C-alpha positions in Angstrom: 0.0 0.0 0.0 1.1 3.5 -0.6 2.6 5.4 2.3 0.1 8.3 1.9 -2.8 5.9 2.0 -1.6 4.3 5.3 -1.0 7.8 6.7 -4.6 8.8 6.0 -5.9 5.6 7.4 -3.9 6.0 10.7 -5.0 9.6 11.1 -8.7 8.6 10.6 -8.3 5.8 13.2 -6.6 8.1 15.7 -9.4 10.7 15.4 -12.1 8.1 15.7 -10.4 6.5 18.7 -10.0 9.9 20.5 -13.6 10.8 19.8 -15.4 7.6 20.6 -13.2 5.8 23.2 -11.9 8.6 25.4 -12.8 8.0 29.1 -13.6 4.3 28.5 -10.4 2.8 29.8 -10.6 0.9 33.1 -9.5 2.6 36.3 -7.3 0.9 38.8 -8.8 -1.6 41.3 -7.3 -2.9 44.5 -5.6 -6.3 44.4 -2.1 -7.8 43.9 0.3 -5.5 42.1 3.1 -3.0 42.7 1.4 0.4 43.1 0.5 1.1 46.8 -3.1 1.9 47.5 -3.7 2.2 51.2 -3.3 0.5 54.6 -6.1 -1.9 55.7 -6.6 -4.0 58.8 -4.7 -7.3 58.6 -6.9 -10.4 58.6 -6.0 -14.1 58.8 -5.2 -15.4 55.3 -3.7 -12.2 53.9 -0.2 -12.3 52.4 2.2 -11.9 55.4 4.7 -10.2 53.1 2.4 -7.2 52.9 2.2 -6.6 56.6 3.1 -3.0 57.6 5.1 -3.8 60.8 5.5 -0.1 61.7 1.8 -0.1 62.4 2.5 -2.0 65.7 4.2 1.1 67.1 1.6 3.5 65.8 -1.7 1.6 66.2 -3.1 -1.1 68.4 -4.1 -3.3 65.4 -1.8 -4.8 62.8 -2.1 -3.2 59.3 -1.4 -4.6 55.8 -0.5 -2.8 52.6 -3.0 -2.9 49.8 -1.9 -2.5 46.3 -3.6 -1.7 43.0 -4.2 -4.8 41.0 -1.8 -5.6 38.2 -4.2 -5.9 35.2 -1.6 -5.6 32.5 -1.7 -8.4 29.9 0.4 -9.2 26.9 -1.4 -8.9 23.6 0.1 -10.0 20.3 -1.0 -9.4 16.7 -0.2 -11.9 14.0 -0.9 -10.8 10.4 -1.0 -13.6 7.8 -0.2 -12.2 4.3 -1.3 -14.2 1.3 -1.9 -13.2 -2.3 -5.6 -13.7 -1.8 -5.7 -10.5 0.3 -5.2 -8.5 -2.9 -8.9 -8.8 -3.7 -12.0 -6.9 -2.6 -14.2 -3.8 -2.8 -14.6 -1.0 -1.8 -11.1 -1.8 -0.4 -8.9 -4.8 -0.7 -8.8 -7.3 2.1 -5.1 -6.4 2.6 -6.1 -2.8 3.5 -8.8 -4.0 5.8 -6.3 -6.3 7.5 -3.9 -3.4 8.1 -6.8 -1.3 9.4 -7.8 -4.0 11.8 -4.2 -4.4 13.1 -3.9 -0.7 13.6 -7.2 -0.6 15.6 -6.2 -3.6 17.8 -2.8 -2.1 18.4 -4.1 1.4 19.3 -6.7 -0.1 21.6 -4.1 -2.3 23.3 -1.7 0.6 23.9 -4.5 3.0 25.0 -5.7 0.5 27.6 -2.2 0.4 29.2 -1.2 -3.0 27.9 1.9 -4.1 26.0 1.4 -4.9 22.3 3.7 -7.0 20.1 3.1 -7.9 16.5 4.4 -10.1 13.7 3.6 -9.9 10.0 4.2 -13.2 8.1 4.9 -13.2 4.4 6.3 -16.3 2.7 9.1 -17.6 5.0 9.8 -14.2 6.6 8.5 -12.2 9.5 8.4 -8.5 10.5 8.5 -8.3 14.3 7.5 -5.5 16.6 8.7 -6.2 20.2 6.3 -5.6 23.1 5.7 -1.9 23.4 3.3 0.8 24.7 4.5 3.3 22.1 2.2 4.5 19.3 5.1 5.4 17.1 6.4 1.8 17.2 3.0 0.5 16.2 2.7 2.9 13.3 6.2 2.1 12.1 5.2 -1.6 12.1 2.0 -0.8 10.1 4.0 1.2 7.5 6.5 -1.7 7.1 3.8 -4.3 6.8 1.9 -2.1 4.3 5.0 -1.8 2.1 4.8 -5.6 1.4 3.0 -6.7 -1.7 1.6 -10.2 -1.0 0.4 -10.8 -4.6 1.5 -14.1 -6.0 2.8 -15.4 -2.7 1.7 -17.6 0.2 2.6 -17.5 3.8 4.4 -20.6 5.3 1.9 -21.4 8.0 4.1 -24.0 9.8 6.9 -21.5 10.0 4.5 -18.8 11.3 3.2 -21.0 14.1 6.7 -22.1 15.2 7.8 -18.4 15.2 4.8 -17.4 17.3 5.6 -20.2 19.8 9.1 -18.8 20.2 7.9 -15.2 20.4 5.2 -15.8 23.1 7.2 -16.6 26.2 4.2 -16.4 28.6 0.4 -16.7 28.3 -0.9 -14.0 26.0 -4.0 -12.9 24.1 -3.1 -13.6 20.5 -5.1 -12.0 17.6 -4.5 -13.8 14.3 -5.7 -11.7 11.3 -6.0 -13.2 7.8 -8.6 -14.5 5.3 -8.2 -18.1 6.5 -8.8 -19.6 3.1 -6.4 -22.2 4.4 -7.0 -23.4 7.9 -3.7 -23.4 10.0 -3.0 -25.8 12.7 -3.4 -23.7 15.8 -3.9 -26.5 18.3 -0.6 -26.0 20.2 -1.0 -22.3 20.4 -4.5 -22.6 21.6 -3.4 -24.9 24.5 -1.2 -22.2 26.0 -2.7 -18.9 24.8 -6.1 -17.2 24.4 -6.7 -17.0 20.6 -8.9 -14.7 18.6 -9.2 -15.1 14.8 -10.2 -12.2 12.7 -11.4 -13.6 9.4 -11.1 -10.9 6.7 -13.4 -11.5 3.7 -15.1 -9.8 0.8 -18.8 -10.0 0.1 -18.2 -11.3 -3.5 -16.5 -14.4 -1.9 -19.6 -15.1 0.1 -22.1 -14.4 -2.7 -20.4 -14.6 -6.1 -22.2 -13.2 -9.0 -22.4 -14.5 -12.6 -19.9 -12.6 -14.7 -20.0 -14.7 -17.9 -16.7 -15.4 -19.7 -13.7 -14.0 -18.0 -10.0 -14.5 -17.5 -9.0 -14.9 -13.8 -5.6 -14.9 -12.3 -4.8 -16.9 -9.2 -3.5 -14.3 -6.7 -1.3 -16.9 -5.0 0.3 -18.8 -7.9 -0.1 -16.2 -10.6 -1.7 -18.9 -12.9 -4.2 -17.5 -15.5 -7.3 -19.4 -16.7 -10.3 -18.7 -18.8 -13.5 -19.3 -16.9 -17.2 -19.2 -17.6 -18.6 -17.8 -14.4 -22.3 -18.4 -15.0 -25.0 -18.8 -12.4 -24.4 -22.5 -12.0 -20.7 -22.1 -11.4 -21.2 -19.2 -9.0 -23.7 -21.4 -7.0 -21.2 -24.3 -6.9 -18.4 -21.9 -5.7 -20.8 -20.5 -3.0 -21.5 -24.1 -1.7 -17.8 -24.8 -1.5 -17.2 -21.5 0.3 -19.9 -22.2 2.9 -18.5 -25.8 3.4 -15.1 -24.4 4.0 -16.4 -21.8 6.5 -18.4 -24.5 8.4 -15.2 -26.6 8.7 -13.2 -23.6 9.8 -15.8 -22.6 12.4 -16.0 -26.2 13.8 -12.2 -26.2 14.1 -12.2 -22.9 16.0 -14.9 -24.1 18.4 -13.2 -27.4 19.0 -10.0 -25.6 20.1 -11.9 -22.8 21.9 -10.7 -20.1 19.5 -12.9 -17.1 19.4 -13.5 -15.7 15.9 -15.3 -13.0 14.0 -15.7 -12.2 10.3 -14.7 -8.8 9.1 -15.9 -7.8 5.6 -14.2 -5.2 3.4 -17.3 -3.0 3.5 -17.5 -2.9 7.3 -16.1 -0.5 9.8 -13.6 -2.2 12.0 -14.6 -0.2 15.1 -18.2 -1.2 14.8 -17.5 -4.8 14.0 -14.8 -5.7 16.6 -15.4 -3.3 19.5 
């Protein structure tokens, strides 16, 4: 994607985020953490390490330190780039994927959590280490947008192994792609909380008869002449729905949350 297009997209997201989500972040609550809250009467069963021993000299009752709860979690974004993302209207699935990643990253950082991200393309990965910095996230989006995934396919086995090495402790992992190929996420799902964002276009779900046309496979680059009549479109739609049913059953079996995101939908309205 062009640099200027990404710049306009990020500016629009920041404005919408500031207008619609200001004041919605959670405030601190008391619990186990590092930020001191107040002294409370010590009761049996409380952590003895938090006893404020000086209270014996100042008060008749023993006091314990209460802290604000540590609510910070690690959130990771994984972007799967295939040539099939170079399709869609009013925008390509690739652009919608980047917009989704930007929204998820901004929301993570605004909520006070660390965000890391990886973009997978062929056998390579762009990595953003855990950060709370908007500029780092935006740099990651620009780098990912500079990739043209046309005529390429991500190595899913490499991507999953790379994610296993990257996530050193339990995390919330968002995987964003079109999932026209179902990856083996079973090992990741055992250790982490997974959420799949399935980016699709309406034409894929409800193909129209176009007559005789020449189509190019966006992954292999192979061209073929095709008669896309009503019967062919109907057959494609049946295969599409069967694939989705298989994918959804797989997600449910491994307790992976998921949501479809179409190219004509607003990310903020669909995911948040």
